[in-house]
N, C-alpha and C positions, 0 to 999 in steps of 0.2 A: 547787664545781662541781656543778651539778644534772644528774643523768643517770637512766638506767633500768637495771634489773637486766641486761637482755640486752646492754647496752653496757659493763658494768663490766670485762670483760677488757682493754679499752683503757686502764683507769685503775689497773692493778696498781701498788701502792706509793703511790697518791695518795688524798687525802681527797675524798670525794664525798657528796652529799646525794641521797636517793631518797625519793619519795613512795610509801608502802607500807602494806599491811595485815598484821596479825599472823595467820598461818595456824595456827601452833601454837607452843608454847614448853615448855622445861623449865629448871629451875634447881637448883643445888646449892651451898649455902654462898656462896662469893664469886664465882660466875660464873652468868650466865644465857644460854641459847641461844634465840634468837628465829628462828623460821622465817618468813621474810618473802616476800611476793609483791607484785608491782605490775602484773600483767597481761601483762608481757613475759616473766616468768620467776619463778623461786624462788631465794632465797639465804639462807644462815644468817648471822644477825648475832650476834656474840659480845660480850657485855657483861661486862667484868671490873670488879669493885667498885673495884679500885685505880686504874682508868683513867678513871672518871667520877665525877661528884658523887653524893652520897648520894641526892639527889632523883631523878636519872636512873636510878640503880640500883634504887631502890624502884619507880619507874615501870615499869622492865623486868620486875621480878619480879611486879608486880601487874596488869599489862596483860591485858585479856581478849581472847579469840579474836575476830578480825575488827575490832579497834580500828584506827583509821587514824592515820597519823603521818608526819612528816618525820623521817627518821633519817640521821644523819651518821656517817661512819667511814672508815677506811682499808681499801682493797681489798687482800686478800692471797691468793696462790695457795694452794690446799688440795687435795692429791691424794686425800683421803678423800671429798671432795664429788663427786657425779655432775656437778655444774656446773663444778667445778674451781677455784672461788673462794669466799671468805667475806668478811664485813665485820667489822672490829674497831671496835666502836661507840665513839664519843666523845660523842654527844649525841642526844637524842630530844625532839621537840616533838610532843606528843599533839594530834591534830586532833579525834577523837571516840572516846570510850570506849564500845565496843559492849557491850550488856547482853543476856544470855540468848540468844546466837546458837544457833539450833535444831539445826544440823548439827554435832555434836561428833565428835571422833576415834573414838568408839565405832561399832559396827556399826548401820546403819539399814536398814529394809526398803525395797524398791524403790518401793512406793507412796508412802511418806513422802518419799523423795528426789525422786520425780516431782512431788509436791505442792509441793516447795520447789526446783523446777528453777531458779528465778531466783537461788537461792543456791548450789545444788549445782554450778553452772557454775564456781564459784571453786575447787573442789578440784583437786588436782594431776592426777588422772586425767582429769577432764572437760576441764581446760585442755589436756592433751596431745592428746586426741581432736580438740578444736576447732582446735588448731594444725595438726594433720595435715590436717583438712578444708580449712583455709585454704591449705595448701601444694598440695593437689590442685587447688584452684581456680586458684591462681597459675600452676601448671604447665600447666593446661588452656589458659589464655589465652596463655601463652608458646608452646605447641606450635602452636596454630592461627594465631596471629599470625605465627609464623616460617614457616608454610607457606602464607601469603597467603590465609587465610580472612577473610571479612568477618563481623563480629558483627552479627546481626540479632535484633531482639526481637519475637517473635510475640505476639499478644494473649492475655490471660488469660481474658477473656470471649469466648466464641465462640457461633456459632449452630448448631453441629453437633458431632458426635463424630468425633474423628480415627480411632478404631478401629472405629467402627460398633457400639459397645456401648451398653448402657443404664446402666452404672455411672458415672453422671455426677451432679454437684451442679447442680440446677436453680435458676434464679432468674428473676425478671421483669426484662426490659430495657425499661423504659417499657411499651409495649403489645405486646411480643413476647417469646418465650421465649429464654433464653440459658443457657449452661452454663459452669461453671469448666473451664478447659482440662485435658484429660488428656494432651495432647501438643501441642507446637508444630509437629509434623512437616509437616502439610499446608501450612502457611504457609511453612515453610522450603523446601519444594519450589518454591513460587512465587518465593521469594528467590533460590534457586539458578539459576532461569531468567533472573534479572536480573543476578546477580553471579558466577555460576560456582561458587564454593566458599564456603559460609556455615556459621556455627554459632550456636546460641542457648544460653543458660544461664538457666534460670528455673524458677519453681515450677509444679508440676503437681498435679492432684488426682484421686484415684480413690475413688469411693464404694463400695469393696469392704468388706464386713463381715468383715474378716479380722483375726485376732489373732496371727498368726505373728510370729516374731522378725525376719522379712524384710520386713514390710509397714508402711507408714505411709499415712495418709490424704492428707497433704500432703508432697510430697518435691520434690527439685530434679533437673532433667535437663539433661544436655549433649547437644544434638542437632545434629550436623553433617549437611549435605546437599550433594551434589556432582554437578554436571552433567558429562556425558561420562565418567562413572566407572561401570564395571560391578561386578558382585558380587565378583569376585576382587580387583580393585583396592581395593574397600572393605574387604575382610578385612585386607589388608596395612596400610591406614591405621589400622584399629582396633588391630591388634597393636602397631604403632609408637607410637601414642598411649598405650595402656595401659602399655607398657614405659617410655616417657618419664616418665609420671606416677609410677610406682612407684620408678624410679631417682631422681627428684627428691626424693621423700619420704625415701628412704634417705640421700641426700646432705645434706638440709637439716633433717631432723627426728630426728637421732640421739638427742638427749636425750629427746624425747617418746616415741620407740619404746622406749627403755630404761625410762622411767617406767611404760609399759604392760606391760613384760615381753615384748615381741614377739620371736618367733624370726625374726630378720632373714635368716637363711640361706635361708628359704623365699621371701622377697621378692627376694633377690639372684638367684635362678634365673629371675625373671620378665623375660625378654628375648626379643624377637621372633627367629625366627618361633614361633608357637604351634601345637600339634597340632590336627588337624581330624578329625572323625568324622561320618559321615553319620547322619541320623536312623535309617535302617535298621540301621546297625551299632550305634548307641547302643541301639536297642531290643533287639538280640541280646545286647548286653553286660549290660543290666539283667536280662534273662531268665536269663542264665548266673549272675548273682549272686543268683538266688533270688526275684526279683520276678515273681509270677504275677498281679498285680492290674492289669496294664496290657496293652492290645492295640494293634496297629498302627493309627494314626489318632487315638490319644489323646495329649494333651500330657503331658510329664513333670512330676511333682510334685517337691517338695523332696527326698524320700528318693532318688528316681531320679537327680536331678541330682548329689546327693552321691556316689552309687555310681559314676556315670560319672566324676566329677572325681577319685575316689580312684585311678583307673588312670593318672593323669597328674600330673607335678610342676608343670606350668605351667597357666595358664588354657587351656581347650579349647573350640574352636568345635564346636557341633553344627549341621550344615548340612542344607539341603533337607528341611524339615518338610513334612508333607502340607498342601496348599492349604486344606483344609476347616477347619484349626484355626489358620490365620494370617489376618492382616488382608487386606481386600479389595484393597488397592493393591499387593500383592507380585507380582512378575513370575513367571509359571510357568517352569519349566525347559523350554526348547525340546525337549530330548531325552525329557522325561518330565513332561507337563503336570500330572499329579496332585500333584507336589511343586513348591515354589517356591524361587527363588534367594534364600535367607535364611540367617541364622545367629544363634544365641544364643551368647554367650560366657559360659562357666561358670567361676566363680572356684574356685581350689583350697580345700581345708580346710573344705568344707561351706558355703561362703557363697553358693552358687547363682548364678543368672543376674545378670550386671551389665550386659550389653549385649544389645539386640535390634536387628537390622538386616536390610536386604534391598536388592536392586535393585528399583526401582519399575516398575510397568507404564507404558510410554511409548506404547503403541498406543491410539488413540482408540476404535476399535471394541471392543477387548477391555475397556477401562475402562467403556464404555457397557454391555457385557454384565455386568460385575461390579456396576455400579450396579443393574441390574435384579435380579440374583440376591440382592443384599443389601438391596433395598428402599430405596435411597438416592434418594429423590425430593425435589422441592421446590427452591426457590432457594438453600438453604444450601450445596449441593454443586455448584452450577452453575459457579462460578469455578474449582473444582479440576479439573473436566472440561475447561475451556478451556485448561488448561496443556498438554493433549495435542493441542489443536486448532491452536495457534499456535506453531510452531517446536519441536515435541517432540523430545527427545533422550534417549539412554540416561542414566539417573541413579540414584544410590544414596545411602543414608543410614543412620544408626543413632542410637540413643539410649542414653546411659550414665546409670544411676541413681547419683547422687552418694552417697547415704547407704549403699547396699549396698557401694559401692566403698570408702568410708571404713571401714566395719565390717571388711571383708576386710583392707585394708592395715594398719589399726590393731590388728587381732586382737580386736575387740570383739564380744561374742556377739549383742547385740540392737541393731537400728538406732535404737531410741529414744535411745541415747546419742550418736548421730552427727549429730544436728541440734540446734540450740540449744534450741528449744521444740517438742517433738514433738506432732503431732496424731495421736492414736490413736482407736480405735473409741469408747472411753469417756473420752476426755481432750481437753478444750478449755481447760484451766487448767494453769499460768498462761499 
């Protein structure tokens, strides 16, 4: 019976064949222990000299790291294994004998591992991070599908900036200028006016010359947009969504979290509702904690966000930022126009902002005023203005950065480990 490692619990006591690679091995005298992987998981294969031919035993002892094979054996429960099972090997058929595999069990530097990212992905740690990333994506689709959202794909090539910034990758689109998208949000607003509740999931690009552990040049965003939804409603949707994703990872990635040594008690506390703190109160909090390098009207940096998050066990919303430091499309607070109806969701444990969201301006005259203030002229923004001209309604949305969310849930320090092939300031290889 041919199967995969992830499915062997169904075959306890039975003989199966698995296509696998050798991750590591050790042997002593009359027994060899093979650490096997097949992409779905890891399992130990036990090769006893008395149970196999001499040829198979010598093959097991001499096989090199990352050699590929078909391996046959009986599945047995093993309480000492994190996986709970092992294979008692009866036969091995070598497919390829790998020679001089560069990533050995010894310690390697980060740059070396990043240069060999195409191979580093095979390690148990990287495998666990990618499986958690995959579960976050799966849970995202489940949450929004279960709540009647329509998946819409915004363009990657655009004629304008979603945020009104200059940190864009420019290219020529035949005889006109184009940019790699830094957000699908403007297009998602158009989609929300057609479908009510929508979400996108796709790559975005920021030409920021930043080297922090929270930044990537290319990253993935989940961006829901919702008609007839105000700021308060949006905050509730955000906390329900994040809670659902975290609990899904806890339920479906127990082994991966264990591999990473993640303290799951911190994740178990992540259930809606989340605490909220205004920008004003957050500013007072960082001042009380000794930060005198920031004034009202400035955005919080990573150290400030960490200091704020330390006061809460769950993710925390910072609401009502000054209008001058937020995007042109955010709706002013009717009670206090100098701040906007927005929120950033700050993850615990120093992982920083994972969501930015707001209620959008729905008044045509106010949006025209914003266009003038931000110099948004020309045909590239005309269609966005028309959304307020033809059947405008209150609407809100948010964007969740996938890689920062993976880093937080997995407990990984740097976002470069949370995407298969990271694009960093000085890295375009492999």
